[in-house]
FITOR-930055 format. One line per 2 residues: number of its first residue (from 1); their letters; for each residue x, y, z of N, C-alpha, C, O, CB. Coordinates in Angstrom, 2 decimals. Each point is the difference from the previous one (the first is absolute). Glycine has a CB too. Layout:
<mipas>
NUM	A	X/Y/Z/X/Y/Z/X/Y/Z/X/Y/Z/X/Y/Z ~ ...
</mipas>
This chain:
<mipas>
1	MV	182.20/261.61/266.25/0.91/-0.27/1.19/-0.04/1.37/0.87/0.15/1.13/-0.46/1.52/-2.90/-0.92 ~ -1.89/1.46/2.62/-0.10/1.10/0.97/1.35/0.58/0.34/0.94/-0.75/0.25/-2.97/-0.32/0.69
3	GV	2.18/2.42/-0.92/1.24/0.60/0.42/0.91/0.32/-1.21/1.05/0.62/0.17/-1.25/-1.86/2.02 ~ -0.21/0.83/-3.41/0.80/0.23/-1.24/-0.48/1.29/-0.58/-1.18/0.06/-0.35/1.53/-2.53/-0.12
5	PE	0.45/3.56/0.31/-0.46/1.22/-0.61/-0.63/-0.28/-1.37/0.34/-0.96/-0.69/1.46/2.23/1.93 ~ -2.78/-0.36/-1.62/-0.47/-0.19/-1.39/1.00/0.34/-0.96/0.81/0.88/0.29/-3.01/-0.44/0.39
7	SH	2.26/-1.03/-1.85/1.02/0.17/-0.99/-0.26/1.34/-0.73/-1.08/0.59/0.08/1.35/-3.14/-0.34 ~ 0.70/2.96/-0.39/-0.05/1.21/-0.88/0.16/-0.40/-1.34/0.85/-0.84/-0.28/0.02/2.26/1.95
9	NG	-1.66/-0.86/-2.62/0.07/-0.29/-1.41/0.62/1.17/-0.63/-0.30/1.14/0.36/-1.69/-2.62/-0.35 ~ 2.93/1.22/-1.03/0.58/1.07/-0.64/1.44/0.43/0.61/0.52/-0.62/0.92/-2.94/1.31/-1.47
11	WT	2.95/0.30/0.00/1.36/0.35/0.39/0.00/1.17/0.98/-0.96/0.77/0.02/1.79/-1.58/-2.24 ~ 0.11/0.96/2.97/0.23/1.11/0.96/1.28/0.66/-0.18/0.91/-0.56/-0.61/-2.26/-0.56/2.18
13	FI	1.47/2.32/-1.07/1.20/0.82/-0.05/1.19/-0.58/1.02/1.20/0.01/-0.29/-2.82/2.10/-0.33 ~ 1.13/-2.56/1.71/0.94/-0.35/1.05/-0.03/-1.57/0.14/-1.06/-0.63/-0.05/0.71/2.95/1.30
15	TN	1.60/-2.89/-1.07/0.09/-1.43/0.11/-0.30/-0.37/1.37/0.02/0.84/0.90/1.61/-0.99/-2.70 ~ -1.93/-1.22/2.03/-0.26/-0.50/1.39/1.27/0.08/0.71/-0.02/0.22/1.21/-1.83/-1.76/-1.86
17	HA	3.02/1.37/0.02/1.20/0.19/0.72/0.20/1.33/0.60/0.44/0.08/1.15/0.44/-1.68/-2.57 ~ -1.18/2.66/0.75/0.06/1.34/0.49/-0.94/0.20/1.14/0.33/0.61/1.01/0.32/0.14/-3.23
19	RV	-1.92/-1.30/2.02/-0.99/0.04/1.01/0.47/-0.62/1.38/-0.13/0.63/1.05/-1.56/-0.72/-2.96 ~ 2.21/-1.11/1.86/0.53/-0.75/1.14/1.12/0.77/0.61/0.07/0.10/1.22/-0.72/-2.27/-2.23
21	LA	1.56/2.72/0.20/1.18/0.73/0.56/-0.50/1.26/0.70/0.56/0.39/1.02/0.98/-1.27/-2.85 ~ -2.59/1.53/1.29/-0.57/1.26/0.57/-0.66/-0.36/1.44/0.17/0.70/1.00/-0.66/0.31/-3.51
23	AV	-0.22/-2.12/2.47/-0.61/-0.50/1.26/1.04/-0.14/1.13/-0.17/0.50/1.12/-1.55/-1.73/-2.50 ~ 2.75/0.55/1.04/1.11/-0.29/0.90/0.70/1.22/0.44/0.39/0.13/1.16/-0.11/-2.25/-2.25
25	AE	-0.12/3.01/0.18/0.69/1.36/0.35/-0.87/0.79/0.96/0.56/0.74/0.81/0.57/-0.63/-3.09 ~ -2.37/-0.19/2.24/-0.93/0.79/0.78/-0.03/-0.67/1.52/-0.14/0.69/1.01/-1.34/-0.02/-3.27
27	DP	1.62/-1.97/2.25/-0.09/-0.72/1.31/0.90/-1.18/-0.15/-0.33/-0.98/-0.67/-2.07/1.71/1.20 ~ 3.62/-0.62/0.14/1.06/-1.04/-0.06/-0.52/-1.28/0.71/0.54/-1.07/-0.28/1.35/2.87/0.27
29	NV	-2.87/-1.77/0.88/-0.51/-1.16/0.70/-1.33/-0.53/-0.56/-0.68/-0.82/0.62/1.84/1.69/1.39 ~ -1.49/-0.37/-3.20/-1.32/-0.48/-0.63/0.05/-1.45/-0.19/1.04/-0.60/-0.25/-1.40/2.71/-0.94
31	RV	-0.88/-2.69/1.33/-0.21/-1.44/-0.07/-0.33/-0.29/-1.60/-0.57/0.82/-0.72/-0.38/-1.01/3.38 ~ 1.36/-0.97/-3.06/-0.25/-0.44/-1.37/-1.52/0.17/-0.24/-0.42/0.61/-0.99/2.41/-2.31/1.00
33	RD	-2.72/1.23/0.82/-1.52/-0.01/-0.10/-0.46/1.55/-0.31/-0.79/0.28/-0.91/0.55/-2.42/2.72 ~ 0.77/2.99/-1.05/-0.28/1.41/-0.11/0.46/0.57/-1.40/-0.71/0.77/-0.67/0.98/-0.59/3.23
35	IA	0.93/-0.61/-2.93/0.51/0.65/-1.35/-0.99/-0.71/-1.04/-0.52/0.72/-0.86/3.28/-0.35/1.52 ~ -3.05/-1.69/-0.63/-0.93/-0.57/-0.98/-1.37/0.81/-0.07/-0.52/0.28/-1.08/1.62/-2.59/1.53
37	AR	-1.58/2.63/0.64/-1.29/0.69/-0.06/0.12/1.40/-0.54/-0.86/0.47/-0.74/0.12/-1.82/2.65 ~ 1.86/2.03/-1.54/0.32/1.32/-0.51/0.17/0.03/-1.54/-0.53/0.86/-0.70/1.62/-0.40/2.91
39	CR	-0.31/-1.47/-2.67/0.38/0.00/-1.36/-1.03/-0.74/-0.95/0.00/0.17/-1.22/2.38/-0.05/2.08 ~ -3.22/-0.90/-0.23/-1.18/-0.69/-0.64/0.61/-1.03/-0.75/-0.33/-0.16/-1.18/-1.19/2.11/1.01
41	IT	2.49/-2.78/0.76/0.54/-1.23/-0.57/-0.11/-1.04/1.12/-0.40/0.30/1.12/2.02/0.93/-2.78 ~ -1.25/-2.43/1.33/0.01/-1.16/0.95/1.18/0.06/0.98/0.99/0.65/-0.34/-2.12/-2.03/-1.43
43	ER	1.11/0.79/2.86/1.15/-0.10/0.83/1.08/-0.68/-0.50/1.14/0.35/0.32/-2.50/-0.21/1.31 ~ 1.13/-1.18/-2.46/0.99/-0.72/-0.65/0.69/0.92/-1.04/1.21/-0.09/-0.18/-2.50/-2.07/0.60
45	GV	0.54/3.01/-1.10/0.66/0.85/-0.91/0.85/1.03/0.69/1.01/0.41/-0.57/-2.83/-0.79/-1.00 ~ 1.46/0.83/2.77/0.84/0.90/0.81/1.26/-0.74/0.34/1.09/0.53/-0.17/-3.08/0.68/1.13
47	QR	1.85/-2.43/-0.48/1.23/-0.71/0.38/0.96/-0.20/-1.20/1.22/0.06/0.16/-2.54/-1.23/1.65 ~ 0.74/0.94/-3.01/0.97/-0.19/-1.19/0.59/1.35/-0.27/1.18/0.03/-0.36/-2.50/-1.96/-0.73
49	II	0.70/2.98/1.21/0.45/1.41/-0.35/1.15/0.31/1.00/1.09/0.43/-0.39/-3.49/0.40/-0.49 ~ 2.11/-1.07/2.19/1.07/0.32/1.09/1.10/-0.84/-0.29/1.11/0.53/0.09/-2.67/0.07/1.70
51	AD	1.49/-1.85/-2.14/1.16/-0.88/-0.42/0.81/0.61/-1.19/1.23/0.03/0.00/-2.58/-2.07/0.78 ~ 0.60/2.52/-1.77/0.65/0.68/-1.11/0.82/1.19/0.43/1.17/0.14/-0.36/-3.01/-0.88/-1.06
53	LE	1.19/1.61/2.21/0.69/1.22/0.50/1.17/-0.24/0.88/1.00/0.72/-0.03/-3.11/0.37/-0.12 ~ 1.96/-2.16/0.98/1.22/-0.30/0.80/1.07/-0.62/-0.82/1.16/0.37/0.18/-2.54/-0.65/1.80
55	RD	1.10/-0.66/-2.88/0.96/-0.58/-0.84/0.86/1.02/-0.74/1.20/-0.21/-0.21/-2.73/-1.68/0.03 ~ 0.90/3.01/-0.23/0.64/0.99/-0.84/0.58/1.19/0.85/0.58/0.95/-0.53/-2.18/-1.62/-1.35
57	GY	1.40/0.54/3.21/0.69/1.00/0.90/-0.82/1.25/0.16/0.53/1.02/0.47/1.69/-1.89/-1.18 ~ -3.49/0.84/0.34/-0.87/1.23/0.23/-0.54/0.03/1.49/-0.34/1.06/0.53/-0.39/-1.09/-3.07
59	LS	0.67/-1.10/3.14/-0.67/-0.20/1.28/0.62/-0.99/0.80/0.51/-0.97/-0.57/-2.50/1.62/-0.39 ~ 2.02/-0.57/2.22/0.56/-1.08/0.86/-0.96/0.05/1.22/-0.80/0.91/0.23/3.39/-0.72/-1.02
61	HT	-2.39/-1.31/1.54/-0.92/-0.05/1.29/0.76/-0.69/1.09/0.92/-0.78/-0.22/-3.10/0.68/-1.12 ~ 1.72/0.43/2.58/0.52/-0.75/1.18/-1.19/-0.54/0.64/-1.08/0.58/-0.07/3.12/0.84/0.43
63	RE	-1.88/-2.57/0.31/-1.10/-0.62/0.72/0.10/0.39/1.52/1.05/-0.14/0.62/-1.12/-1.82/-2.33 ~ -0.99/2.42/2.23/-0.09/0.30/1.40/-1.17/-0.64/0.60/-1.09/0.57/-0.01/2.21/1.50/-0.36
65	GR	-0.93/-3.37/0.96/-1.04/-0.72/0.45/-0.83/-0.43/-1.19/0.50/-0.63/-0.94/-0.44/1.83/3.11 ~ -1.26/-0.87/-2.09/-0.95/-0.36/-1.19/-0.23/1.07/-0.97/-0.86/-0.09/-0.87/-0.27/-1.38/2.32
67	TN	1.93/2.54/-1.30/-0.10/1.18/-0.81/1.19/0.21/-0.89/1.13/-0.18/0.44/-2.50/1.13/1.29 ~ 1.13/-0.54/-3.03/1.13/0.31/-0.83/0.03/1.62/-0.03/-1.00/0.71/-0.03/0.82/-3.03/-1.45
69	TY	1.39/2.71/1.49/0.25/1.46/-0.12/0.86/0.09/-1.28/1.08/-0.56/-0.16/-1.17/1.13/2.79 ~ -0.59/0.27/-3.59/0.61/0.12/-1.34/0.95/1.21/-0.07/-0.14/0.96/0.75/-1.91/-2.03/-1.77
71	RV	2.98/1.00/0.13/0.81/1.22/-0.21/0.16/0.17/-1.52/0.53/-0.87/-0.68/0.73/0.61/2.92 ~ -1.74/1.43/-2.75/0.07/0.36/-1.36/1.35/0.61/-0.24/0.48/0.73/0.86/-2.95/-0.41/-1.00
73	EP	3.11/-0.58/-0.98/1.31/0.59/-0.49/-0.32/1.19/-0.77/-0.24/-0.15/-1.19/1.40/-2.02/1.08 ~ -1.21/3.41/0.67/-0.51/1.14/-0.89/1.05/0.50/-1.02/-0.37/0.75/-0.90/-1.12/-0.03/2.82
75	GK	2.77/-1.11/-1.83/0.98/0.46/-0.93/0.13/-0.94/-1.13/0.68/0.33/-0.96/0.48/0.81/2.73 ~ -1.74/-2.26/-1.75/0.07/-0.98/-0.99/-0.65/0.53/-1.40/-1.09/0.57/-0.01/1.02/-2.38/1.96
77	VL	0.73/1.62/-2.97/-0.39/0.49/-1.31/-1.09/-0.94/-0.60/0.04/-1.22/0.12/2.31/2.25/-0.46 ~ -3.34/-0.35/-0.32/-1.05/-0.77/-0.63/0.51/-0.93/-1.14/1.04/0.28/-0.59/-2.58/1.60/1.19
79	RH	0.87/-2.92/-0.90/0.56/-1.02/-1.00/-0.16/0.34/-1.40/0.91/-0.28/-0.78/-1.38/-1.37/2.35 ~ -0.62/2.24/-2.01/-0.24/0.29/-1.37/0.90/1.15/-0.57/0.16/1.05/0.62/-2.51/-1.86/-0.20
81	PA	2.93/0.55/-1.60/0.87/0.99/-0.67/-0.70/1.33/-0.13/0.65/1.04/0.09/0.48/-2.86/-1.35 ~ -2.39/1.83/1.06/-0.73/1.30/-0.15/0.10/0.87/1.28/-0.07/1.23/-0.02/-1.56/-2.37/-1.60
83	EA	1.80/0.44/2.70/0.12/0.72/1.30/1.38/0.08/0.52/0.21/0.09/1.21/-2.42/-0.83/-0.71 ~ 3.19/0.73/-1.42/1.46/-0.06/0.34/0.25/1.17/0.86/-0.40/1.14/-0.26/1.10/-2.29/-1.86
85	GR	0.03/0.78/3.28/0.37/1.08/0.83/-1.06/0.38/1.07/0.32/0.65/1.00/1.02/0.13/-2.92 ~ -2.51/-1.18/1.72/-1.06/0.31/1.13/0.09/-1.00/1.08/0.30/-1.16/-0.24/-1.91/2.15/-1.37
87	TV	1.36/-0.54/2.82/0.13/-0.86/1.13/-1.40/-0.50/0.59/-1.03/0.57/-0.34/3.23/0.68/0.80 ~ -2.23/-2.20/0.34/-1.14/-0.42/0.71/-0.64/1.15/0.75/-1.21/0.19/-0.04/2.20/-2.44/0.20
89	AS	-0.18/2.99/0.50/-0.53/1.20/0.71/-0.82/0.96/-0.84/-0.99/0.57/0.46/2.95/-0.77/0.96 ~ -1.52/0.39/-2.71/-0.70/0.92/-0.88/-1.42/-0.70/-0.37/-1.04/0.65/-0.03/3.40/0.39/-0.94
91	LL	-2.29/-2.30/0.71/-1.27/-0.67/-0.32/-0.97/0.13/1.27/-1.13/0.47/-0.15/2.37/-2.16/-1.51 ~ -0.82/1.29/2.82/-0.73/-0.08/1.08/-0.44/1.46/0.45/-1.07/0.10/0.61/2.28/-2.31/-0.04
93	SA	-0.53/3.22/-0.80/-0.42/1.37/0.27/-1.24/0.38/-0.87/-0.91/0.70/0.43/3.33/-0.10/0.16 ~ -2.38/-1.11/-1.77/-1.19/0.26/-0.92/-1.12/-0.79/0.38/-1.11/0.53/-0.05/2.52/-0.02/-1.78
95	LI	-1.29/-1.77/2.23/-1.11/-0.89/0.37/-0.63/0.40/1.28/-1.23/0.08/0.11/2.32/-1.90/-1.29 ~ -0.23/2.08/2.19/-0.47/0.30/1.32/-0.74/1.37/-0.06/-1.10/0.12/0.54/3.03/-1.48/0.54
97	ED	-1.33/2.35/-1.71/-0.61/1.31/-0.07/-1.23/0.03/-0.67/-0.91/0.74/0.37/2.97/0.16/-0.31 ~ -2.16/-1.79/-1.18/-1.19/-0.23/-0.77/-1.20/-0.52/0.87/-1.14/0.44/-0.15/2.65/-0.90/-1.84
99	EA	-1.19/-0.46/2.87/-1.01/-0.62/0.86/-0.42/1.01/1.09/-1.17/0.00/0.37/2.15/-2.33/-0.81 ~ -0.03/3.24/0.99/-0.44/0.98/0.92/-0.91/0.97/-0.62/-0.98/0.42/0.62/3.01/-0.71/0.60
101	VR	-1.73/0.70/-2.49/-0.88/0.98/-0.69/-1.38/-0.62/-0.30/-1.04/0.63/0.20/3.10/0.49/-1.23 ~ -2.04/-2.32/0.55/-1.19/-0.69/-0.12/-0.91/-0.09/1.18/-1.21/0.17/-0.13/2.42/-1.30/-1.46
103	GT	-0.61/0.85/2.83/-0.85/-0.05/1.16/-0.48/1.31/0.36/-1.11/0.13/0.52/2.26/-2.03/0.24 ~ -0.38/2.92/-1.00/-0.52/1.36/0.30/-1.10/0.37/-0.89/-0.95/0.65/0.44/3.12/0.02/0.35
105	QT	-2.11/-1.03/-2.05/-0.98/0.35/-1.01/-1.29/-0.81/0.35/-1.10/0.55/-0.14/2.94/-0.07/-1.69 ~ -1.73/-1.71/2.26/-1.20/-0.79/0.35/-0.67/0.49/1.18/-1.23/0.01/0.04/2.24/-1.90/-1.01
107	AS	-0.23/2.34/2.05/-0.56/0.58/1.23/-0.78/1.39/-0.29/-0.95/0.34/0.70/2.92/-1.50/0.64 ~ -1.56/1.88/-2.32/-0.62/1.24/-0.19/-1.29/-0.03/-0.83/-0.69/1.01/-0.16/2.93/-0.09/0.39
109	R	-2.57/-2.18/-0.77/-1.12/-0.14/-0.86/-1.29/-0.07/0.85/-1.10/-0.12/-0.54/2.55/-1.07/-1.20
</mipas>
């Protein structure tokens, strides 16, 4: 099927929910298509994740014409008991910083 990102076999450290949240945090006007390409999941998968994040209060959106503008709730506490007390902001700072460092390392090679 054309346009579907290749699948990944095996486990990863970061969940697709965290990847989608980071993509939205970096660009509140990002399109579902662009999130899917960046996260290497289907557009339908992105839509399900956005619905999960909105349902649990981690994300909200407003519709402006044909564009969605997303808002991440940085103070919301992460769900898992092992991350008790950690916020979305702390997760995103690690993910977004990590991507900036990775981009710098790739550019210097």
